[in-house]
N, C-alpha and C positions, 0 to 999 in steps of 0.2 A: 743398439749402436753398431753401425757397419762402416768400417774404414773411417771412423771419426764423425760419421753423420748419424743423427738421431732420426729414426723412422717410426712414426707414431701410428696409432689406430684411432678411429673415430670414437671409440668407447673404451672404458676400463673394464676388461672382461675377467681379469685374474686368470687362474689356471683353467684351461679348457681341454676338452677332448677334441679330436680331429673333427668330429661331427659339429660340435659347438663352434669351432673356429670357422668352418665353412658357413654355418648359419649366420655368424656375425661378420663374415667377410673380413677377417682379421689379418691385416698385412704382416705384423710381426710373427704371427703363427705360421703363415705361408713362407716367410723367410726362413724360419727354422726348418721347415720341411725341405725347402730348396737346398739349404746348406747340407742337410743329411743326404739328399739325393746326389748332389754334385753335378757339375756342368756336363760331364761326358754322358752320364745316364739321362740327364735332362734333355740334352740334344738328341739322344737316341730316340726318346719318346716323341719329341717334336717331329722328328723324321717319320716315325711310325704312324703318327696321326696325320701326316700329309702336309705339314706346315712349310716344308721346303720345296714343294712341287705344286704345279697346277693340278687341279682336280681332274682335268680331262673332260669336263662337261661339254656336250655337243652344242657349243655356242661360240660365236666369235667374240673377241674382246676380253677374254679372261686375262687378268693381270699375269704377267710373265713370272713374277717371283715375289716372295715376301721379303721383309727386311729384318735381318738378324745380325748380331755381331758374329765375326768369325770365332769359332770355338777357342782358338788360341788367345783371343783377346778378352775372354770372359774372366773377370776377376770377382772379388767378393761383392762389390757394389752391383755389378751386372747380374750376378746370380740372384742377389736380393731383389732387385726391381723386377726381373723376369718372373720371379716366384709369385708375385701378385699381379702379373699381367701388364707390365709397362715397359717402355723403351724397346719394344720390337713391334713390327707391324705384320699382320696377316690380313687376308681378305675375308669379308663376311661369308663367302662361299666356302673357304677353307675352314672357318670356324664352325659353321653349321654342319658341314660334312663330318668333322671330327666329333661333334656332339652326337650326331646320329649314330656313330659307332658305339657310343656308350649305351644308347637306347636300343641298339641292335646286338646285344649280347657280346659286345667287344669287337664286332666285325666291321671294318671300314669298307664302305661300298663306293663305287664310282657313281656320282650323282647323275640322274636322268631328268630330262625335261619332258620327254614324250614316252609314254608307256607302249603305245601301238599306233600304227598308221593303217587306216582303212581306205581302200580304193572304192569310192562310191559307185563307180561304173561296173566293176566286176565283183565287188564284195570281198575281194582278197584282203587279208589282214596280215601286216608285217609286224611282228612283236619285237620290241626292243628289250632284250633280256637283261635282268640285273647282272652287274659285274662285281664280283667280290674281289677286293684289293688285297686285304690281309687281315689276320686276327691280331689286333693291337694289344688288347688286354684279355684276360680270361673271362669266361661267362660269369664266374663267381665274383670277380673283381668288379665287373660292370654292374652286377646286381647290387653290390655294396655301395658303389658310387651313386647309383640311382636312388637307393634308399636315403643316402645322405642329402642328395639334391631335393628329395621330397621334403625333408626336414627344413630346408631353406625356405620353402613356401609356407609350411605349416607353422614354423616357429622362428624363422629368421628374417633376413633382410628382404626376402621375396614375398612377404605377406600380402602385398598389394596386387600380386598376380593371381590370387585365389579366384576360383570360379565355383560357385555353389553347385554341389552335386558331382564334381569331377576331381579326380586326383591329378595334381600338377607337380612335377619336379622342375627345378630351375636354378639359375644362378644370376646374381646381379653383377654388373661390371661398371666401374667408373675409372676412366683414364685421364690423367692430366695431359695437357698439350705438350708436344715435343718441345724441349727447351730451345731448340733451334728455330721453332716456328710457333711462338707463344700465341699468335693471333688465331691459330686453329681452334683454340678453345677446348673444353672438355669433351669427351665422348662418353655418353651414358648408354648402357646396353642391358638387355635381359634376354636370356635364352630359356625357353620353356619346353618341356617334354610332357605329353599327355596322351592317353592315361598312363599311369606309372606301371601298371601290371603288364599290359600288352600295348606298348606305345603305337600310336597311329600318326602322330604329328610332332614335328619339332619346329618351333617358331623362334626366330631371332629378330629382336627389335634393336636397332642401333640408331641413336639420335646424336647428331653432330652439333656441337656448340649450343646446347640447350640454354635458353635465356628466360624461362618462365619463372613464376613465383615459387615453384616447388624445388628450385635449386638445380644441381647438376648431377646428382647421384642416380645411378641406375635404379636403385630401390624406389625412389620417389617419382621419377619421370618416365622410365621405360617399363617397369613392371606393371603399372596400371594400364598402359597401352596393350600389353600382352593379354591382360585379363579381359579387356574389352573385345579384343579380336577373338580369343578362344571362346568367349561366351557366345559368339555367333557361329564360329567355325565348327566347334564340336557337335552341337545339335544338327548343323547342316550336313555333317558327315555321318549322321545317324549313329553316333557313338552314345550308348545309353548312359545316363547319369545314375549315381547312387540312389537318388530319390525315386527313380523309376525301376529300381532293381530290387526285388524282394529278397535276394540273397547276393551280397556284395562280393562273395568269393567262392571259387570252385575248389574242391578238395581232391586230394590224391591219397590213396591208401598206401601207407608206409610198408615197405617190404622188410623182410628179415635179412639183416646183414651180419648176424652173429656167426662165429666160426669162420669168418673170412679175414684176410689180412686187412689192416687199416687202409692200405692203399687201394685194395679192391673195393672195400666198403665205401670209401670216399668217392670213387669213380661212379659207383652205382647210384649213390645218393645225389651227387651233383648232376648226373644225367637225368635224374627224376625231378630236378628243380629244387632240391633242398640244399641247405647250408650245413656242412659237416663241422663239428667242433670236437676236438680230441687232443690230448697231450701224448697219445701213444705214438710209437715209432711206426714207420710205414710197414715194416715186416711183422709187427706184433699182431696177434690174433684178437679179434673183437669178441669179448666175452658177454657184454651186455650193451644194449642200446636204449636210449630214452628220447622221445616216447617209444613205446614198444611196437612190435610189428602189428599191423592191422589198424593202427591209429589213422584217423582222417586228418590230413594236414594240408594247408594251403601252400602255394609256391613261396619259396624263400624261407620256409620254416626251418628252425634250427634242430638238428638231430645230434645228440651227445653220444659219443662212442667211448666205451670203457674197455680196458684190457686188464690182464692179471696184474700188471705192474702199475698201471695208471687208472685207478678206480675211485679217486676222491670226488665225492659229490659236493656241489655248491648249492646252498639254499638261498632263496630270494623271498622278499616280502611282496605279496601281491599289492599293487597300488590301487587307489580309488580311481576308477575309470568312469564313474557315473557322471553324465553330463558332457563327456568328451565326444568329439566326432571321430570317425574312423581313422582319419589321417593322424590325429593326435594319439589314438590308441596304438597304432602301428609304431610310431616313434618311441613312445614310452616303453612298450613291451620289448621292442628291439634292443634298447639299451640295457635291459635286464636279462637278455637271453631267454625270454619267455615267448611262447607261441600263442596264437589265438585262432579261433574260428568264429564266424559272425553270421548272424541272421537278421533280417529286417533292414530298415533304412532310417536315417536320421541321426540321433545322438544316443549314447549308451543309456539304457534304462535299467539294465540288470547285468550282473556279471557273476560267474561261477569259476573258481572260488571267490569269496568275498574279500574285501580289503583287509590287509594285514595278515592274511593266511600265509604261513611259511610253506613254500613249495620248492621242488627241485628245478634247477635250470632245465629248460626244454619243456616244462609243463604247458599244456594247452589250456588257455583261459577262454571260456565260452562267453561270448559277448552277444547281447541282444540289443538291437537298435530300435528306436521308436521316436515318435514326434513328441 
């Protein structure tokens, strides 16, 4: 209930984690997040992601501005509807540029149309260099969001955007018509990022006033279009699929960060591509780490840090992964703060440790894939 108005969701989800809320595209959950963030911080991030400005792309005709309420006019209902993406307008170019920043470790870039210009008479090449605008969110936050967006496709409303052999992250969108212009109809959309580990493409599908038999929701009408396009574009770009890759992940050797401060250890691990988990203060000295130094870990693996004051271990039960695909494995183990390494392609045919084994958070589960 917001200002006397009831705002529902399309399903009855009960209690949800943030990941589950994003997978279910749950409006009431987004409203709660928006209420906690507040309008000032919300607008600060709108600005940081470039929603108040032209992107500056080298083409004529870019829309001069987006449409938002003035910050002073944002009340409880406005913050609620903005939280799930309605009652304001941005351009598709602004949207895809913002999403690219999430795929690009949190760095917003000025979009380019042309990479280079070649003079066919002289052979001279003029390169149009990339232009970095700003760091919008941290690299660690971008990785977390990417991981949640991958769950949208593996387990949520974006399931029809799947492409066999490829990892896809994405988000569905369904917007009601402006109450001042009801004839505009709904807007259904889907944005996709692929591959999820080292993204090469961001694709935005926007369908205005869809009238087909599949309804008006982005999950049913826009996500399948994205799947069809990516199924042709990804192979054309010579991006290898999981089915053609004998080893789906590359590993990095974990360094020793014991005897360093928590702040120093975090910086080292994050620069190496790992996610650091600890309850210790920044100035505390790391006494133990798990996994231990020398362990082979993939990007975005979790490393637990312990100090003399904060050294409580948490045990987890290893789930049954047999028959799951790699995307499902990643989602399941991520929620349990467990790591994995993988070999082969296809679905899980063996795992070590086996199901129901009690292990410490951060343990590496060895996964073998096969047909």
